[in-house]
C-alpha positions as CSV (number, residue, x, y, z in Angstrom):
1,M,33.1,-24.7,37.7
2,V,29.5,-23.9,38.8
3,S,27.2,-23.8,35.9
4,G,23.8,-22.1,35.5
5,N,22.3,-21.3,38.8
6,S,23.2,-24.4,40.6
7,S,24.2,-24.0,44.2
8,L,27.7,-24.9,45.4
9,V,27.7,-27.0,48.5
10,L,30.7,-27.4,50.6
11,T,31.0,-30.2,53.1
12,G,33.9,-32.0,55.1
13,F,34.9,-32.7,58.6
14,M,34.8,-30.0,61.3
15,G,37.7,-27.5,60.9
16,T,38.3,-28.0,57.2
17,G,37.5,-24.5,56.3
18,K,33.8,-24.8,55.1
19,T,32.8,-21.4,56.4
20,S,36.1,-19.6,55.6
21,V,36.3,-20.9,52.1
22,G,32.5,-20.6,51.6
23,K,32.6,-16.8,52.4
24,I,35.4,-16.2,49.9
25,V,33.8,-18.3,47.0
26,A,30.5,-16.5,47.6
27,R,32.1,-13.2,47.4
28,K,34.0,-14.1,44.2
29,L,30.9,-15.5,42.6
30,G,28.5,-12.8,43.8
31,R,26.2,-15.3,45.5
32,E,24.7,-15.4,48.9
33,F,26.6,-17.6,51.5
34,V,24.6,-19.8,53.9
35,D,26.3,-21.4,56.9
36,M,23.9,-24.1,57.9
37,D,25.2,-24.3,61.5
38,A,24.8,-20.6,61.9
39,V,21.3,-20.6,60.5
40,I,20.3,-23.2,62.9
41,E,21.9,-21.6,65.8
42,A,20.1,-18.4,65.0
43,R,16.6,-20.0,64.6
44,E,17.2,-22.0,67.9
45,G,18.8,-19.1,69.9
46,T,21.6,-21.0,71.0
47,S,24.9,-22.9,69.9
48,V,25.0,-26.2,68.1
49,R,26.9,-27.6,71.3
50,E,24.1,-26.4,73.5
51,I,21.5,-27.9,71.0
52,F,23.3,-31.2,71.3
53,E,23.7,-31.0,75.1
54,T,20.0,-29.8,75.8
55,H,18.1,-31.7,73.2
56,G,20.3,-34.4,71.8
57,E,21.7,-35.2,68.3
58,S,18.4,-36.5,66.8
59,Y,16.8,-33.2,67.6
60,F,19.7,-31.4,66.0
61,R,19.8,-33.6,62.9
62,A,16.0,-33.0,62.4
63,R,16.5,-29.3,62.3
64,E,19.5,-30.0,59.9
65,S,17.4,-32.1,57.7
66,A,14.6,-29.6,57.5
67,L,17.1,-26.9,56.4
68,C,18.4,-29.2,53.8
69,V,15.0,-29.4,52.3
70,E,14.6,-25.6,52.4
71,L,18.0,-24.9,50.9
72,G,17.8,-27.7,48.3
73,T,14.9,-25.8,46.6
74,R,16.9,-22.5,46.4
75,K,19.5,-21.7,43.6
76,D,22.7,-19.6,43.3
77,L,23.9,-20.3,47.0
78,V,27.2,-21.2,48.4
79,I,26.3,-23.4,51.3
80,A,28.6,-24.6,54.2
81,T,27.1,-27.8,55.7
82,G,27.6,-28.9,59.1
83,G,30.2,-31.6,59.3
84,G,27.6,-34.4,59.4
85,A,24.8,-33.0,57.3
86,L,25.4,-35.0,54.1
87,V,26.1,-38.2,55.8
88,N,22.3,-38.7,55.7
89,A,21.6,-39.9,52.1
90,E,18.3,-38.0,52.1
91,N,19.9,-34.8,53.1
92,L,22.6,-35.3,50.2
93,G,19.7,-36.2,47.9
94,R,18.4,-32.6,48.6
95,F,21.4,-31.2,46.9
96,A,21.2,-33.4,43.7
97,N,21.3,-30.4,41.4
98,A,24.0,-28.7,43.4
99,F,27.8,-29.0,42.9
100,V,29.1,-30.7,46.0
101,I,32.6,-30.3,47.2
102,C,34.1,-32.2,50.1
103,L,37.0,-30.1,51.7
104,D,39.9,-32.0,53.4
105,A,42.5,-30.5,55.6
106,S,45.5,-31.9,57.4
């Protein structure tokens, strides 16, 4: 499924299980798991909801894009993106060498 040292990127709408699935897959593959929203929350010292309410969507999306640049240079990760992270074509392009899976849930 995932060849070489390419990262595995999980994307999809909110609530599709990106974080839950990502943790399981990372454990089974022996890879580091990165939840992008959790990283942004830790760096900002507040929740994604609060970032949106306080600073607006464009501020959040800029932080998200910067994190895509950072993570796109790394290998062997399992990454759970935020629900809208890969809507931006530039962000998606940062993971050109990764295996991207879009999760869906009913």
